[in-house]
N, C-alpha and C positions, 0 to 999 in steps of 0.2 A: 166680576172682573175676569177677563179672558186670560189665557196663558201668556200670550204676547204682552199684554198689559203688565203682567207680573215682572217682566224683564225691563220695563220701560224706564224705571227710576234708579237704575244701578244693577249690580250683579245680583242675580236671583239665587237664593239658597233653596234647593229642592231635596228635602230628606225623603227617605223611604222607610216604611215599616210594613210588615205583613199584618193585615187586618185580622184581629182575633188572636194575636200572639201575646201572651200565652193563654189568655182567656178574653172573653168579650168585654167585660167591664174594665179590666185593667188596660186593655188595648185602647179603649176610648180615651182614657186619661193620658196615655202615652202619646197618642196622636195630637191631642190638644196641647200637650206640653211643647211639642215641636213648634206650633204656632207662637206660643209665648216666647220661645227661644229665637224667633226671627224668621221662621220659614215663610217663603213667598209663594211656594207651590208645595203640595204634599203628594207624593206618590204612595198609593195604597195597594199593597199586593193582595190580589185575590188568589189564594193558594190553589195550585194544581199539583197533582201527584207526581208529575215528571218535569220538574223545572230545569230544563236543559241548560239554561244560561247562568245558573246560579252555582256559587261555591258552597262549601259545607255550612257556613254561617247561616245563609238564607235558606238553604235546604232544611236545616234543622228548625228554623222559624216556621217554614211551611208545614212541617210535620206537627209542630205544637199547635198551629192554627187549625189544621185539619182535625187533630185529636180533640180540639176544643169545640168542634162542631161547625166550623165555618163552611158555608156553601154559597153559591151565587145569590140565592134568595136572602140568606142571612147577611151577606155582604151589603146588599142594598139597604137593609134595615140598619146596618152599622153606619153607613154614610148618612142616613137620615137622622140618626141619633147623635152624630158628631156636632159639637158646638165650636165650629171654626168658620172663619170668613174667607180664608185663602182658597184659591182654586185647587181642586182635587183631581188627580189623575189615577185611573185604574191601570195597574200593571198586572197582566195575566196572560194566559196562553189561549190560542185561537180555538182550541177544542171547546173550552168552556163558553166562549162567546158564541160559537157557531151552533152549539147544541142547546142553548138556553131556551129557545123558542119551541123546542120539541119536548120540554119536560112534562107538560100536561096534555092530555088528550084533546082538550078544548082548543089548544093552540096548534094542533097538528093539521097539516093540509095533506090531502090525498089526491093522486092523479087518477085517471080513468080506470087504471088497472087495480086500484086499491092500495098501491104501494105508498109508503110514507114519503112525503116530499119535505125536506127541511126548509124552514123559514129563513135559514142563514143568519147573519149577524144582526139583522134589523131589530128583532124583539129585545135583544140585550142592549143595544145602543139606545133604543127608545126608553127602556127602563132606567138606564144610567143617566140619561138626560133628565128624566123625571125627578130623580133623587138628588141631582146636583153635581154629577160628575162632569168635568170639563173636557176630558180627553182620555186617550188610551196609549199605553206602550204595550206592544205585543211582540215579544222577542222572537217567537218562532214563525212569524208571518212574513214571508218575503214580499218585497214591494211589488214583484211581478204578479203576485196572487192576491193583492190587497184591494182590488177594485170594489168588491162587494162591501167591505168594511168602510172603505173611503166614501162610497156613495151613501151609506147609512149615516156616517158621521156628518157629511154635508147636509143631509136631510134634517138632522136634529141639532145641528150647530155645534158639534163637538170636534175637537182636534185629534189628529192621529200622529203620534210621535214615533219616529223610527230611530233605531240604533245604527250609527255609522262606526264600523271597526277601523283600526289603523290600516288595514289592507284593502278597504273599500275604495275603488277608483273607477274611472271611465264610465261606461254605459250604466253599470250597476249603481254607481253613485248618482248619476243624473236621474235614474229612475226613482231612487229613494227620495231625492230632493224634489221631484215632481209631485210626490204623494204626501210629503210631510207637511204638517202645520203645527202651530203652537211653539214648538222648539224642536231642535234635533239633539238627540242624546249621543254625544261624542264619546265613544269608548276609549278610555285613556291608554289601555294596554290590551294585548291579546289574552285570551283565557276566560275564566269565569269570574264572577264577582267575588270580592273579599277585600277587607281592609289591608293596606300595605304600609310599610314604614317609609317609603320614598315615593316621589312623584315620577311617573314615567317620562323618559325623554322623548317619547313619541307624541306627547300632547301637542307641542308647538306645531309639528309638521301636520298633524291631523287637523288642527284648526286652520292652518294655512291653506289646505286643500278646499276648505269650505268658505273662504273669504268672499267669493263672488255670489254666494247664495244668501238671499235676504230673509233669513229666519234666525232667531236667537240660537246660539250654540251653548249647550250645557254639557260640561264634562263630568263623567262618572267613571266608576270602577277603581277602587283602591284608595279613595280620599278618606283620611281618618283624623285630620287635625287642622287647626286654624292655619298653621304654616303651609300645609298642602293647599288649602283653599286660596291663600294669598298668592302663592306662586302660580297656580293654575289661572286665576283671573288676571294676574299681571301678564301672563303669556298670551292673553287675548280672549279668554272664555267669557261668555255673557252670563254664565252661572255655573254652579257646581251641584252635582247629584251625589248624595251620600246615603248609603244603605247599611253596609255590613258593620261599620263602626257603631252605629246606633242600635242595630239588632244585637250586637255583642252585649250592650248594656242591658237590654231586655233579657237576654239569655242568662247573664250572670245573676241578675236579680231573681229570676225564676229559680235557678239552681240553688241560690243561697236562702230562698224563702223570704226575701225582702218585701216589705209592703209596697203597694202600688205607688203611693205618694213619694216614697224615697226614690224609686226607680224613675218616676216622672221628673223629679228634681234633677237627677243625673242627666237625663235626656235633654232637659231644657238648658243645662249648663253647657253640654257639648254643642248643642245647636247654636247657642249664642257665640261660642268660640268659633265655630265654622262660619257663621254669618259675618262676624267681625273680621275674620281673616279674608273673606271675599271682598268686603268693603275696602279693607286695606290694600288688597291687590289692585282694585280699580283705580286707586289714587296714584298708582305707579305707571299708568299707561296713558297715552293720549286720549282725549275724549272720543267716544264712539260717534261716528257720523249718524245723523238723524235718519231714521227709516221713513220712507215715504209710502 
């Protein structure tokens, strides 16, 4: 199933967890619980030591994952070990993607002067496609610098999702929308990620700016309840992206020493609440015109 297909039959629920948080085996159970709870797409975080777009909740998840031994190579093993059928998206930072092909001497290319020449993003994208990843979200990659990654994604049939902030307009917005595929990640509020107690009033205006672009719009940043999901989808979103509220459950379980099955049940319960809220929101708006 492609990413766009995941949005075809109603609002998509797109949860996020950091792969390997707090450990490899528990994390596999947690991701699989999200599918049982109704996930249509799952974003898997490949941890990077400087996650600039993330708030404290996900920064701490990144630390736990890294301390547990997560690496790009281990991430690909993790994806292969997952027992899920929904599309998977890798959310990570461009440095990891760009340097992956330089990790072993056998993969390195040299110019005539003997200096190392990077293979760029292609080896990472090729491996991601091989293990079953359907697309990428790369928060620190500007659309203006995304051509090499976009080309690699096109070569191997993967999507490239971009984040559109409330302040993104004009030529920059057009450039992002020229490069995006799968879905666009609509940032509901300014700042870093983190669960919030209310829905941002910027959501509606952000979605309105994207009306003319023919790609699913999924809203994220701050969603933490079924009520949030319902209101966001009712305002016009094609899907919801939820990370921090789910990562909070993982963190709490880790801190309390709860067993993985208990934490997985909690994740499944919140996932179901969020999915049900999204479906309820869809029933409150006119039918979406068919995409051609």
